[in-house]
C-alpha positions as CSV (number, residue, x, y, z in Angstrom):
1,X,0.0,0.0,0.0
2,X,1.5,3.4,-1.0
3,X,0.3,6.8,-0.1
4,X,1.3,10.2,-1.6
5,X,0.0,13.7,-1.1
6,X,0.1,16.4,-3.8
7,X,-1.2,19.8,-2.9
8,X,-3.6,18.4,-0.2
9,X,-4.9,15.7,-2.7
10,X,-4.2,12.1,-1.7
11,X,-3.1,9.5,-4.2
12,X,-2.8,5.8,-3.4
13,X,-1.9,2.4,-4.9
14,X,-2.5,-0.9,-3.3
15,X,-1.7,-4.5,-4.3
16,X,-2.3,-8.0,-2.8
17,X,0.2,-10.7,-3.2
18,X,0.3,-14.3,-2.0
19,X,3.7,-14.8,-0.3
20,X,5.8,-17.9,-0.8
21,X,6.4,-20.6,1.9
22,X,9.0,-18.3,3.5
23,X,6.6,-15.4,3.7
24,X,8.4,-13.3,1.1
25,X,7.2,-11.7,-2.2
26,X,9.2,-10.4,-5.2
27,X,7.9,-7.5,-7.1
28,X,10.0,-8.7,-10.0
29,X,8.6,-12.2,-10.1
30,X,5.2,-12.4,-8.3
31,X,2.0,-11.3,-10.1
32,X,-0.5,-9.4,-8.0
33,X,-3.8,-11.1,-7.1
34,X,-5.6,-7.9,-6.8
35,X,-4.9,-4.1,-6.7
36,X,-4.4,-1.0,-8.7
37,X,-2.2,-3.0,-11.2
38,X,-2.4,-6.7,-12.1
39,X,0.8,-7.5,-14.0
40,X,4.2,-8.3,-12.7
41,X,5.9,-5.0,-12.4
42,X,8.5,-3.8,-9.9
43,X,7.4,-0.2,-10.2
44,X,3.6,-0.8,-10.4
45,X,3.1,0.4,-6.9
46,X,4.2,3.9,-8.1
47,X,2.8,4.2,-11.6
48,X,-0.6,2.9,-10.7
49,X,-1.4,5.6,-8.1
50,X,-4.9,7.0,-8.3
51,X,-7.0,9.5,-6.4
52,X,-7.7,8.1,-2.9
53,X,-10.7,10.2,-1.9
54,X,-13.2,10.0,-4.7
55,X,-15.0,13.3,-3.7
56,X,-11.8,15.4,-4.0
57,X,-11.4,17.5,-7.1
58,X,-11.8,15.2,-10.0
59,X,-9.6,14.8,-13.0
60,X,-6.4,15.1,-11.0
61,X,-3.4,13.4,-12.5
62,X,-0.5,12.1,-10.5
63,X,2.4,14.2,-11.9
64,X,5.5,15.7,-10.5
65,X,6.3,19.2,-11.7
66,X,9.5,20.2,-9.9
67,X,12.2,17.7,-10.8
68,X,14.6,19.4,-8.4
69,X,12.6,18.2,-5.4
70,X,12.1,14.5,-4.5
71,X,8.7,12.9,-4.1
72,X,8.1,11.5,-0.6
73,X,6.2,8.2,-0.6
74,X,5.0,6.2,2.4
75,X,4.9,2.5,1.9
76,X,3.0,0.2,4.3
77,X,3.1,-3.6,4.5
78,X,0.1,-5.5,6.0
79,X,-0.1,-9.2,6.7
80,X,-3.2,-11.3,6.8
81,X,-3.7,-15.1,6.5
82,X,-6.6,-15.5,4.2
83,X,-8.1,-18.1,1.9
84,X,-7.9,-16.7,-1.6
85,X,-10.7,-18.9,-2.9
86,X,-13.3,-16.8,-1.0
87,X,-13.3,-14.1,-3.7
88,X,-14.7,-11.6,-1.2
89,X,-12.2,-8.8,-2.0
90,X,-14.1,-6.0,-0.2
91,X,-13.9,-8.0,3.1
92,X,-10.3,-8.8,2.5
93,X,-9.3,-5.2,1.7
94,X,-11.1,-4.0,4.9
95,X,-9.3,-6.5,7.0
96,X,-5.9,-5.9,5.4
97,X,-5.9,-2.2,6.1
98,X,-6.7,-2.7,9.8
99,X,-3.9,-1.1,11.8
100,X,-3.5,-4.3,13.8
101,X,-2.3,-6.1,10.6
102,X,0.4,-3.5,9.7
103,X,3.8,-5.1,10.0
104,X,6.1,-2.4,8.5
105,X,6.2,1.0,7.0
106,X,8.8,3.2,5.5
107,X,9.3,6.6,3.7
108,X,11.0,6.6,0.3
109,X,12.2,9.8,-1.4
110,X,12.2,9.4,-5.2
111,X,14.6,11.7,-6.9
112,X,14.2,12.8,-10.6
113,X,17.4,14.9,-10.9
114,X,20.8,14.2,-9.4
115,X,22.4,17.1,-7.5
116,X,25.3,17.2,-9.9
117,X,23.1,17.6,-13.1
118,X,22.7,21.1,-14.5
119,X,19.3,22.1,-15.9
120,X,19.1,24.8,-18.7
121,X,16.0,26.1,-20.4
122,X,16.5,26.3,-24.2
123,X,14.6,28.7,-26.6
124,X,15.7,28.8,-30.3
125,X,13.1,30.0,-32.7
126,X,10.0,27.9,-32.3
127,X,11.9,25.2,-30.4
128,X,11.5,25.1,-26.6
129,X,13.1,22.5,-24.3
130,X,15.2,21.7,-21.3
131,X,18.8,20.6,-21.5
132,X,20.1,18.4,-18.7
133,X,23.9,18.0,-18.6
134,X,26.2,16.4,-16.1
135,X,28.5,18.7,-14.2
136,X,31.7,19.0,-16.3
137,X,33.8,19.4,-13.2
138,X,32.8,15.9,-12.2
139,X,32.3,14.1,-15.5
140,X,34.5,16.0,-17.9
141,X,33.4,17.4,-21.3
142,X,32.4,14.1,-23.0
143,X,29.2,12.2,-22.0
144,X,26.4,10.4,-23.7
145,X,23.1,12.0,-24.3
146,X,19.4,11.4,-25.2
147,X,17.3,13.7,-27.4
148,X,13.6,13.3,-26.8
149,X,11.5,15.0,-29.5
150,X,8.0,15.2,-28.0
151,X,4.9,16.5,-29.9
152,X,6.0,15.8,-33.4
153,X,3.6,14.0,-35.8
154,X,6.1,11.8,-37.5
């Protein structure tokens, strides 16, 4: 279960796994049984976030605008012994999020831009963009790059 707040609007993602005989799961190998994403994906708990409170302002999209600041996520792990054949997911979800079943939580800061990367706005004619370059004092004058041309129709 992941929770994130953006300008007083809550976003969440949740997923249910069946652990192996050792009580462990692998986000790389185990497919979720239920949740905001259903395919094996180690980053699914982040990209599948949706509005938590359905009566908050609608149409909000989970997006991070300031790449200089990290996003703070809170992750929770709950444990519950259940029979998966029951199919009563509403009852299972209610029991899972009971505070008595919480076994761990942690805060994760997700960074989009390293401290030693320089950000420069570019405007040439009709072309607008942002150039990200490693600090030459650390990496020298030669480095690989990626050009992403967004918005073109071909």
